[in-house]
KOLDRENDO-516932 format. One record per residue (C-alpha): z negated, x, y negated; residue in three letters. Coordinates in nm, 4 decimals, padded with zeros to 6 digits, always signed. Layout:
<sites>
<site><Z>Z</Z><X>X</X><Y>Y</Y><donu>ALA</donu></site>
...
</sites>
This chain:
<sites>
<site><Z>+03.7581</Z><X>-02.1901</X><Y>+01.0424</Y><donu>MET</donu></site>
<site><Z>+03.4753</Z><X>-02.0336</X><Y>+01.1626</Y><donu>GLN</donu></site>
<site><Z>+03.1594</Z><X>-01.9742</X><Y>+01.0770</Y><donu>SER</donu></site>
<site><Z>+02.9884</Z><X>-01.6834</X><Y>+01.0432</Y><donu>VAL</donu></site>
<site><Z>+02.6218</Z><X>-01.6502</X><Y>+01.1937</Y><donu>ALA</donu></site>
<site><Z>+02.4647</Z><X>-01.4801</X><Y>+00.8218</Y><donu>PRO</donu></site>
<site><Z>+02.2884</Z><X>-01.1972</X><Y>+00.9992</Y><donu>ALA</donu></site>
<site><Z>+01.9731</Z><X>-01.2138</X><Y>+01.0855</Y><donu>GLN</donu></site>
<site><Z>+01.6660</Z><X>-00.9392</X><Y>+00.9829</Y><donu>PRO</donu></site>
<site><Z>+01.5008</Z><X>-00.7443</X><Y>+01.2017</Y><donu>GLU</donu></site>
<site><Z>+01.2222</Z><X>-00.8427</X><Y>+01.4429</Y><donu>VAL</donu></site>
<site><Z>+00.9234</Z><X>-00.6322</X><Y>+01.4178</Y><donu>ARG</donu></site>
<site><Z>+00.6397</Z><X>-00.6865</X><Y>+01.6552</Y><donu>ALA</donu></site>
<site><Z>+00.3263</Z><X>-00.8570</X><Y>+01.3706</Y><donu>THR</donu></site>
<site><Z>+00.0189</Z><X>-00.6219</X><Y>+01.3582</Y><donu>ALA</donu></site>
<site><Z>-00.2491</Z><X>-00.7148</X><Y>+01.5228</Y><donu>SER</donu></site>
<site><Z>-00.5740</Z><X>-00.7665</X><Y>+01.3268</Y><donu>GLU</donu></site>
<site><Z>-00.6909</Z><X>-00.4138</X><Y>+01.4353</Y><donu>VAL</donu></site>
<site><Z>-00.3879</Z><X>-00.2611</X><Y>+01.3169</Y><donu>GLU</donu></site>
<site><Z>-00.3629</Z><X>-00.4308</X><Y>+00.9508</Y><donu>GLN</donu></site>
<site><Z>-00.7595</Z><X>-00.3042</X><Y>+00.9662</Y><donu>LEU</donu></site>
<site><Z>-00.6766</Z><X>+00.0420</X><Y>+00.9946</Y><donu>ARG</donu></site>
<site><Z>-00.4004</Z><X>-00.0573</X><Y>+00.7628</Y><donu>LEU</donu></site>
<site><Z>-00.6071</Z><X>-00.1095</X><Y>+00.5045</Y><donu>GLU</donu></site>
<site><Z>-00.8625</Z><X>+00.1437</X><Y>+00.5492</Y><donu>ARG</donu></site>
<site><Z>-00.5982</Z><X>+00.3838</X><Y>+00.5228</Y><donu>TYR</donu></site>
<site><Z>-00.4324</Z><X>+00.2843</X><Y>+00.2111</Y><donu>LYS</donu></site>
<site><Z>-00.8461</Z><X>+00.3784</X><Y>+00.1401</Y><donu>ASN</donu></site>
<site><Z>-00.7686</Z><X>+00.6828</X><Y>+00.1691</Y><donu>TYR</donu></site>
<site><Z>-00.4407</Z><X>+00.7351</X><Y>-00.1024</Y><donu>HIS</donu></site>
<site><Z>-00.1856</Z><X>+00.9555</X><Y>+00.1101</Y><donu>PRO</donu></site>
<site><Z>+00.0819</Z><X>+01.0941</X><Y>-00.0996</Y><donu>PRO</donu></site>
<site><Z>+00.3643</Z><X>+00.9557</X><Y>+00.0391</Y><donu>THR</donu></site>
<site><Z>+00.6818</Z><X>+01.1727</X><Y>+00.0059</Y><donu>PHE</donu></site>
<site><Z>+01.0291</Z><X>+01.1960</X><Y>-00.1117</Y><donu>SER</donu></site>
<site><Z>+01.2474</Z><X>+01.4833</X><Y>+00.0745</Y><donu>GLY</donu></site>
<site><Z>+01.2941</Z><X>+01.6166</X><Y>-00.3549</Y><donu>LEU</donu></site>
<site><Z>+01.2823</Z><X>+02.0251</X><Y>-00.2898</Y><donu>ALA</donu></site>
<site><Z>+01.0079</Z><X>+01.9825</X><Y>-00.5581</Y><donu>THR</donu></site>
<site><Z>+00.7549</Z><X>+01.7473</X><Y>-00.2773</Y><donu>ASP</donu></site>
<site><Z>+00.5523</Z><X>+02.0217</X><Y>-00.0949</Y><donu>ASP</donu></site>
<site><Z>+00.6423</Z><X>+01.8641</X><Y>+00.2640</Y><donu>ALA</donu></site>
<site><Z>+00.3815</Z><X>+02.0915</X><Y>+00.4458</Y><donu>GLN</donu></site>
<site><Z>+00.0640</Z><X>+01.9778</X><Y>+00.1714</Y><donu>GLY</donu></site>
<site><Z>+00.2063</Z><X>+01.6506</X><Y>+00.3023</Y><donu>PHE</donu></site>
<site><Z>+00.1340</Z><X>+01.6552</X><Y>+00.6579</Y><donu>LEU</donu></site>
<site><Z>-00.1648</Z><X>+01.8395</X><Y>+00.5798</Y><donu>GLU</donu></site>
<site><Z>-00.2913</Z><X>+01.5496</X><Y>+00.3804</Y><donu>GLN</donu></site>
<site><Z>-00.1718</Z><X>+01.3362</X><Y>+00.6347</Y><donu>TYR</donu></site>
<site><Z>-00.3304</Z><X>+01.5119</X><Y>+00.9315</Y><donu>HIS</donu></site>
<site><Z>-00.6918</Z><X>+01.4856</X><Y>+00.7522</Y><donu>ARG</donu></site>
<site><Z>-00.6922</Z><X>+01.1535</X><Y>+00.6633</Y><donu>ILE</donu></site>
<site><Z>-00.5240</Z><X>+01.0247</X><Y>+01.0180</Y><donu>LEU</donu></site>
<site><Z>-00.7498</Z><X>+01.2449</X><Y>+01.1586</Y><donu>CYS</donu></site>
<site><Z>-01.0764</Z><X>+01.0970</X><Y>+00.9827</Y><donu>THR</donu></site>
<site><Z>-00.9479</Z><X>+00.7258</X><Y>+01.1016</Y><donu>MET</donu></site>
<site><Z>-00.9523</Z><X>+00.8895</X><Y>+01.4687</Y><donu>GLY</donu></site>
<site><Z>-00.6065</Z><X>+00.7834</X><Y>+01.5094</Y><donu>VAL</donu></site>
<site><Z>-00.3416</Z><X>+01.1248</X><Y>+01.4566</Y><donu>ALA</donu></site>
<site><Z>-00.2703</Z><X>+01.0220</X><Y>+01.8080</Y><donu>GLU</donu></site>
<site><Z>-00.2557</Z><X>+00.6437</X><Y>+01.8814</Y><donu>THR</donu></site>
<site><Z>-00.1223</Z><X>+00.5639</X><Y>+01.5059</Y><donu>SER</donu></site>
<site><Z>-00.0441</Z><X>+00.8532</X><Y>+01.3217</Y><donu>GLY</donu></site>
<site><Z>+00.3172</Z><X>+00.8487</X><Y>+01.2669</Y><donu>ILE</donu></site>
<site><Z>+00.3497</Z><X>+00.4343</X><Y>+01.2084</Y><donu>TYR</donu></site>
<site><Z>+00.1176</Z><X>+00.5338</X><Y>+00.9097</Y><donu>PHE</donu></site>
<site><Z>+00.2908</Z><X>+00.8203</X><Y>+00.8166</Y><donu>THR</donu></site>
<site><Z>+00.5544</Z><X>+00.7031</X><Y>+00.8185</Y><donu>THR</donu></site>
<site><Z>+00.5068</Z><X>+00.3687</X><Y>+00.6227</Y><donu>PHE</donu></site>
<site><Z>+00.4499</Z><X>+00.6521</X><Y>+00.3219</Y><donu>GLN</donu></site>
<site><Z>+00.8692</Z><X>+00.8048</X><Y>+00.3146</Y><donu>PRO</donu></site>
<site><Z>+01.0504</Z><X>+00.6690</X><Y>+00.0081</Y><donu>ARG</donu></site>
<site><Z>+01.4322</Z><X>+00.7680</X><Y>-00.0874</Y><donu>GLY</donu></site>
<site><Z>+01.5993</Z><X>+01.0139</X><Y>+00.1296</Y><donu>GLU</donu></site>
<site><Z>+01.3098</Z><X>+01.0863</X><Y>+00.3183</Y><donu>ALA</donu></site>
<site><Z>+01.2954</Z><X>+00.7609</X><Y>+00.4140</Y><donu>TYR</donu></site>
<site><Z>+01.6925</Z><X>+00.7124</X><Y>+00.4871</Y><donu>THR</donu></site>
<site><Z>+01.5980</Z><X>+01.0731</X><Y>+00.7374</Y><donu>TRP</donu></site>
<site><Z>+01.3677</Z><X>+00.8549</X><Y>+00.9493</Y><donu>TRP</donu></site>
<site><Z>+01.5115</Z><X>+00.5177</X><Y>+00.9285</Y><donu>ARG</donu></site>
<site><Z>+01.7767</Z><X>+00.7115</X><Y>+01.0713</Y><donu>ALA</donu></site>
<site><Z>+01.6105</Z><X>+00.8682</X><Y>+01.3464</Y><donu>TYR</donu></site>
<site><Z>+01.3998</Z><X>+00.5477</X><Y>+01.4431</Y><donu>ASP</donu></site>
<site><Z>+01.7064</Z><X>+00.3295</X><Y>+01.4731</Y><donu>LEU</donu></site>
<site><Z>+01.9524</Z><X>+00.5809</X><Y>+01.6601</Y><donu>SER</donu></site>
<site><Z>+01.6138</Z><X>+00.7007</X><Y>+01.8495</Y><donu>SER</donu></site>
<site><Z>+01.4362</Z><X>+00.3592</X><Y>+01.9571</Y><donu>ALA</donu></site>
<site><Z>+01.2485</Z><X>+00.5218</X><Y>+02.2821</Y><donu>ASP</donu></site>
<site><Z>+01.1365</Z><X>+00.7767</X><Y>+02.1401</Y><donu>GLU</donu></site>
<site><Z>+01.0141</Z><X>+00.7078</X><Y>+01.8285</Y><donu>ALA</donu></site>
<site><Z>+00.7819</Z><X>+00.4745</X><Y>+01.9682</Y><donu>ALA</donu></site>
<site><Z>+00.6512</Z><X>+00.7115</X><Y>+02.1458</Y><donu>SER</donu></site>
<site><Z>+00.6354</Z><X>+01.0367</X><Y>+01.9130</Y><donu>LEU</donu></site>
<site><Z>+00.3607</Z><X>+01.2323</X><Y>+01.9056</Y><donu>THR</donu></site>
<site><Z>+00.2287</Z><X>+01.3713</X><Y>+01.6173</Y><donu>TRP</donu></site>
<site><Z>+00.3499</Z><X>+01.7277</X><Y>+01.7166</Y><donu>THR</donu></site>
<site><Z>+00.6289</Z><X>+01.6554</X><Y>+01.7884</Y><donu>LYS</donu></site>
<site><Z>+00.6854</Z><X>+01.4573</X><Y>+01.4772</Y><donu>PHE</donu></site>
<site><Z>+00.4849</Z><X>+01.7582</X><Y>+01.2841</Y><donu>SER</donu></site>
<site><Z>+00.7889</Z><X>+01.9008</X><Y>+01.3609</Y><donu>ASP</donu></site>
<site><Z>+01.0506</Z><X>+01.7678</X><Y>+01.3278</Y><donu>MET</donu></site>
<site><Z>+00.9076</Z><X>+01.6959</X><Y>+01.0137</Y><donu>PHE</donu></site>
<site><Z>+00.9592</Z><X>+02.0582</X><Y>+00.9274</Y><donu>LEU</donu></site>
<site><Z>+01.2490</Z><X>+02.1254</X><Y>+01.0673</Y><donu>ARG</donu></site>
<site><Z>+01.3756</Z><X>+01.8993</X><Y>+00.7911</Y><donu>GLU</donu></site>
<site><Z>+01.1958</Z><X>+01.9705</X><Y>+00.5595</Y><donu>TYR</donu></site>
<site><Z>+01.0899</Z><X>+02.3718</X><Y>+00.4834</Y><donu>VAL</donu></site>
<site><Z>+01.3377</Z><X>+02.6151</X><Y>+00.5326</Y><donu>PRO</donu></site>
<site><Z>+01.3865</Z><X>+02.8122</X><Y>+00.8205</Y><donu>GLN</donu></site>
<site><Z>+01.3238</Z><X>+03.0760</X><Y>+00.6149</Y><donu>ASN</donu></site>
<site><Z>+00.9165</Z><X>+02.9829</X><Y>+00.4451</Y><donu>LEU</donu></site>
<site><Z>+00.9163</Z><X>+02.8693</X><Y>+00.8189</Y><donu>ARG</donu></site>
<site><Z>+00.8837</Z><X>+03.2283</X><Y>+00.9410</Y><donu>ASP</donu></site>
<site><Z>+00.7195</Z><X>+03.4326</X><Y>+00.6530</Y><donu>SER</donu></site>
<site><Z>+00.4722</Z><X>+03.1658</X><Y>+00.7428</Y><donu>TRP</donu></site>
<site><Z>+00.4615</Z><X>+03.2233</X><Y>+01.0764</Y><donu>ARG</donu></site>
<site><Z>+00.4937</Z><X>+03.6240</X><Y>+01.0148</Y><donu>ALA</donu></site>
<site><Z>+00.1096</Z><X>+03.5923</X><Y>+00.8326</Y><donu>GLU</donu></site>
<site><Z>-00.0246</Z><X>+03.3801</X><Y>+01.0853</Y><donu>PHE</donu></site>
<site><Z>+00.0669</Z><X>+03.6294</X><Y>+01.3273</Y><donu>GLU</donu></site>
<site><Z>-00.1203</Z><X>+03.9591</X><Y>+01.0759</Y><donu>GLN</donu></site>
<site><Z>-00.3906</Z><X>+03.7775</X><Y>+01.0799</Y><donu>LEU</donu></site>
<site><Z>-00.7186</Z><X>+03.9329</X><Y>+01.1077</Y><donu>ARG</donu></site>
<site><Z>-01.0897</Z><X>+03.9359</X><Y>+01.0853</Y><donu>GLN</donu></site>
<site><Z>-01.2553</Z><X>+04.2288</X><Y>+01.0988</Y><donu>GLY</donu></site>
<site><Z>-01.0697</Z><X>+04.4295</X><Y>+01.3773</Y><donu>SER</donu></site>
<site><Z>-01.0486</Z><X>+04.2059</X><Y>+01.6135</Y><donu>LEU</donu></site>
<site><Z>-00.6755</Z><X>+03.9621</X><Y>+01.5328</Y><donu>THR</donu></site>
<site><Z>-00.7089</Z><X>+03.6060</X><Y>+01.5318</Y><donu>VAL</donu></site>
</sites>
């Protein structure tokens, strides 16, 4: 009878001391979690994260790493599926591309269309914005 080797856990590089300090600092902002439920505010989640990441100065360097640390439930399953199927792309993902993917997944198209129309109609005095 042939023995079966136990499944090996996924191995990821250990975070450097600097990254661990950044993670502790990040946790002090009490970042929200996101579960992907219809009652969750996807746009608000991204906006709050962007403010935290910009304040920390890591929006484009470590922003995706910190943001994807927070999903729960279905949202975690969505991110994990993307991460596993596109590991190389996920590793080089920018905040802008992540935000676009996230909004496409969690904000209905008709709501995004209404936001775009509202933005296009912005005016300041007699000037368009």
